[in-house]
N, C-alpha and C positions, 0 to 999 in steps of 0.2 A: 502492501500500499504506500502510494506515494503522497503527499503533503503539499507539490505543489499549488493545487488548485488551491489549497488553504490561504494561499499569499493574494488571492483574488480578494478585493473588499467586499462584492456582492457576496459570493459565496461564502466567506464566511461570518457575515451578519447574518445569510439564513441558518447555516448553521449553530450560531452563536442563538439565536431565537429558538430555533429546534430542542438545542440542549436545555435553555431555562422552562419551558413550556413541559418538554418528557420529563425533566427532574422531577419539577411540583406533584406532576401528575402519577407518578411512580411511587413518591410519597405517601400520597393521599391515597390511591390503590391498594397500596401494602396495608393500610392501617385502617382501610375499609374493610378488608378483608376480615383483619385480626378484631375489629370492633363486630362484624357481623359473627363470625364462629362465636366467640363471647357471648353474645347475645342469645344464640338459638343454638349453640353444638351442634347444629346440623348438618350434614354434608348436602342432603337433598335440597334446603333452604338454603344454602350459600350458592348450589348449581343453578337453583332457579333463581336468584339475583343475576347470572352472568348468562342465563340463558334467553331471559326476557328481552336482552337487547335485539332479537332475530326480529322480533317485531315491525320496529321501526327502520331496521335494515331490508327488511322485504320491501316493505312499503316505500322508503325515501329513496332506495338507491336509483332505481329509474329514473325519478326526478334529479338528483343530485348529481348524475353522472353527467346529462345533458346541461345543466346550469354551470360546473364547473367548465364544459368547453365554450359554454354563451359568452359568459361575462368575464370581465378583468381580473385575472387568476391573483395579482398582488394585492387590489382591494378587499379581494373574497376572504385570502387566509388572514389581513388584519383583521378585518371585521368579527370573523368568528375565533379569534383567539379572544378579543374584547368580549364577545359574547361568551364565550366560555367561562372566563374569569367572574363576569356577572353572576352567571349561574351558579358558580361555585362560591361565589360573595355570600350570595342569598339562603343558599342552603348551610353556610357556616354558621350566618346569624341565625337560621333556625334551631341548629342544633344549640347555638349559645343561650337563647332565651326558654327553650325548651326543657334545656340540659339532655337532651338528647335525641336521635333518628330512629323514629319506628318504621318497620318494616315497609310499609305504604311509603312513605317519604325516601326511603334508600331505591326502592323501586323506580321513582319518579325522578329523582337525579339521575340516575343510571340511565334512564330512556333519554331524557334531555342530552347529557352529554355525548349518547350514542349519535345520536341525531345530527349534532354538531360535528360531531368527526367523520359522518358520512361526506357532508358538505368538505368540508376542509380535506380529507383524501381526493376528493375529486378535483379541487383546485389544486392543489399540492402534486397531483402526479404527473403535472407534465413540466413541473417547475424547473426543477433539476436536470431533466433532458433539454429544457430548452436553454438552458444558462450553460452548457458545456458542449464541446465536438463531441462526436460518436466515439472516436476512438479513448476519449477522457471518461466515457459513463462506468466504466468498469471500476474506476478510480475512484471515482464519485458515487459510486453505489458503495465500495469499498468503506470510504470515509463516513456516508450516512448512517451505514449500519454500527462501523464504531462510535459515532453519537448517541447513536438511539441505545446502544446499551452500556455505554457510560454511565447515563441516566439509571440504568439496572441497577448496574454494580453500586453505585453511591447511595441513591434513595434508599434501600432497604434496611442497611443500616443507621442512619440518620433517622428515618423514621419511625423504628423501633426506638431508640433512643428519646426520641420524641414522643411518642404515644405513649410510652412507659412512664416518664416523665411529668407531662402535661396534658394527656387525651389526647381526641382525636381533630378538636377544634382548632389549634397553630397548625395543624396540618393543609385543613381550611384556607386559612388566611396566607400560606406561603404558596398554596398552589393559585390563588387568585391572583396575587401579587406576580407570581411566576409568566402568566399568560398576560398582564399588561407589560412586563418587560418585554417578552416576545413580539407583539405586536409593534414597540416600538423599534426595537431591533430592525424588521423587515421594514420601516420606512424609508431606510435608508440603501434597501435593495433595487435595482434594477433587474426588472422579470422582460425580455421579450414577449410580446403580445403576439397569442400563435391563435387568436379565436378570430372569426370573421365581424368585425362591428358592422357590417351593412346586412349582415342576415336580419330576413323579418322575423321577429320571435312569436310565434303561434302554436296554436295545438298541433296543426298539421307538420310545419318543422319541427315541432318537438318528437311527433311518431316518428317521422323520416330518419334526424340524427339518431334517435334512439336503437332504431332497427338497423341503421348503420353499425352501429358498435355491435349489435349480435352479428350481421354479416360479417366483422372483420375476426371474429371470435371463431365462429363456423366453417372459414375461409382458411384458416391455418392449424396443421396438423399438430405443431408445438403446442400449443394454445389448448388445442380440445383436449390433447393428451395432458398436459397439467391440471387442468384443471379436473377430471376426473380422478386422477393420480391423488390430489393435495388434496380433494375433498375426502376420502377415505383417511388419510394419513391425520388431516384435522381432528377428523371424527374420533381419532384413537388418541393423539397425541396431546391434543389440547386438553380432554378431561384430564389428563394423566398428570398435567403439571398444574393444573389452575385449581383440579380437587383434591386426585388421589393424592399425589405427593404430600401436598397441603394437610391431608387429614392424617396419612402416614405421619410426618414429622409431630403435629402438634396431637393429635389422639392417641396415637401408637409410642410413640418415642417419649412423646410428652417433652418435647424442646421447648426450651426457652422463646420469648420472642427474639432476642438476640440472637440464638442458633437459627430460628428460622431465617432472619436478615442473613447470616451466612451463607446460609442453602442459597436464597435469592443469588445473593453476590458470587457463590460458585458458577452459576449458569452464565450471568452478565460478563464475569473475568473470562470466561472462555470463549464468549460472544466478541469481547475486546481484542483478544489475541487472536484469533480467528482472521480477520480482515488483512491482516498483517502480512499473510502468504496467502490467500484465499486467491487473488490477482495471479499469480505463478501459475497456482495449481490448476483454476480454469482453463487458463489461456493454453496448457498444454496437453491438458484430459479431455476427454469427451463428454459434452453435459450429460448426456446419458448413463455414461458408466458411473461419473460422481454421485449421479442420483440415486442408482440402483446399488451400487456397493456402499454408499452411507447411511441409508435407510435400511439395507439388511443388518449392518453393523448395528444399529440404533436396534432395529427388532431383536436382536440377542442380547443387548444390552439391558432389554426391558426385563426379557425372562432372567437374567440374572438378577436385577432388580427385584423380582418376585421374591427373594429369598429373603429381604430385608426385613417384611413383618413379620414372617412366619416364627414359629415357636422355636425351629433349628437353632434360628442366632437370639432371639431375644430372652429364650430362657437359660443361653450359655453366657451372654454378656449384657452385665449391668453395671451401672444404670444406662444401657445402649449406646456407649458411646462408639463402639465400634460399628454399629450396624449404621448410624449416622457418619461416620468416616467414608462407608463404603459409598452410601448414596450421594454424596458431595461429591467423592471421585467419579461415578456414573455419569452425573449430572453433568460434570464438566466437560468429559468427553463427547456426550451428546450435544453439548451446546456448539462444540467446534464442528460437528459435522452438520448440523441444522444449520447455521450461520453460514457457510460456505455452498449448501445448495441454495440457500435463499438468495445469496448474491448472483450467481450464476443465472436463477430463474429471472431475478430483476433487470440483471442487464440485458438477456436476449429479448425479453418484452418490450422494453425500451428501445430499441435498437428497431425493432420490427413493425413497432405501431406509431402510426404519425401524430405529432403532438397535437396537430389538431380535433384528434379525436381520441387524445389520452383519457380523459376525464371519461366518457362515458365507455369507453372502454372496459378501465381499471374497475370502475366501480361494478359493473357486470360481472367481470373474473371474479373480483371481493368478493360478490353477493355467493355465486356459485362455489367458490370454495370454502367459504366460511358456514355454509346455509346446514350443514351437518353438524357444525359445534355445538350449538346449543341444544341438538338433538343428543348428542353423546354425552352432553355435558347431565342432562337430565338421566339419562340412562346409566351411566356409568357414576352418578353422583348416588343413585337409586341402590347401584351395586353394592359402593363401601357401606352402605346403611346396614345391610343386609345379607353381605358374604365377607368371608375372612378376606381384608384386603391383599393378600397373596393371590388368590385367586382372580380378583378382579384384574391384578397386574399382568396375570399371565394371560387370561383373554387379549389383553390389550396387545403384547407381544405376538401372541398368534394370528390377530386379523392383520398386523404390519407385515410380519411374516410371509405369510401367502398372497396380501396384496401384491410386495415385492416380486415375487416367482412370478404374479399374474400378468404384470406389466413388465416384465425382464424385455422380451423379445422388440417391446414399441419403443422401451426407453435406448436400449443401447444402440438405435440406428441414429438418434441424432448428434450431429457432432459439436467440433468446440467454439466456442464463444467466436461469433465473427465468419464462421466460414457454415456456408447454403442455408444462413437465415436470410430471407427477404425481405424487404419490408413491404408491409400489406398497403395498397393503396386505394383511396376512398374518392 
């Protein structure tokens, strides 16, 4: 990973603003997960809060994707940062005056943030590809991935300390301020306009533009394969990280909030290290091979992970320090693999999709690959409440293992970055 792009003022301001908002958001998200688990003690209820975001995503994504391509991207992302800060500040005040947030308030809070996130993603999707040359996309995406995970590395430890000492209110305030800082930093960023300002905005135009995004996806073999494969992978892995491992750490291993923070840091640290050598690896090895071998190894690691909450380890290692360390190591390795594959996918996507259609195409892609996540969270959240965690984790590993062999032939035919990946015309 090269840092030459950070010498450009526009790019560095954009990255700084993103880091500010990500740091605040990750801190609040971490504290909110602890708050909900302490409030309910149920993996099912915790999963339902995560899963409810599918409803605004289903309803809003088609609209947000087209709007992201229609309107000025710079104005959109600045406005959405301010709206996020306002929403978080309001719910922080509700908590301050009531002394708590009930489950209904948390549901509303999560839904509102999801709506703004959908619109933000649509507008932001073409920003980095429009600011750098195609040959710099791999480095830009590596830096973007690095910054994304820097926030995830720092945030859990800080959030655990603040939440344990002062409660969740202080994290509402910090997150609200972080979005204001992010919006101010983007005022100085010059983002090339890729939208057609002369286009007439009406229902017919909206329909045509939305269908155009669908056409781009259906006409490209790489995107179609990525969607179907990623949907199944997300169905398995997202519930494992967002529910299963949290449940194991807090309810089975009885780890402290600080130890939970270290677990989050282990994944984030691996994701920070991965971009430094991801570029060289992705350029040399075929994308399909990276994806197949990577997730094949992840499925095997998940099967090993199933031993951690088993009686075999828990009865022989008390107070469960050794199982906790094994979990940290496995999570670290999985994090490196996942980040490398994600950088490769993101770079190819940026290369083959036209900038003027990036918003609607990326939101449709995002919707289709995440639509199974809430279903997975509900199913696996229910299973963690009624089955031994080891059995649930084994199920995850076997599903992923079967999926990788099912898609082996389709994956191995894809070439390396930049080879045989033609841009789709609109």
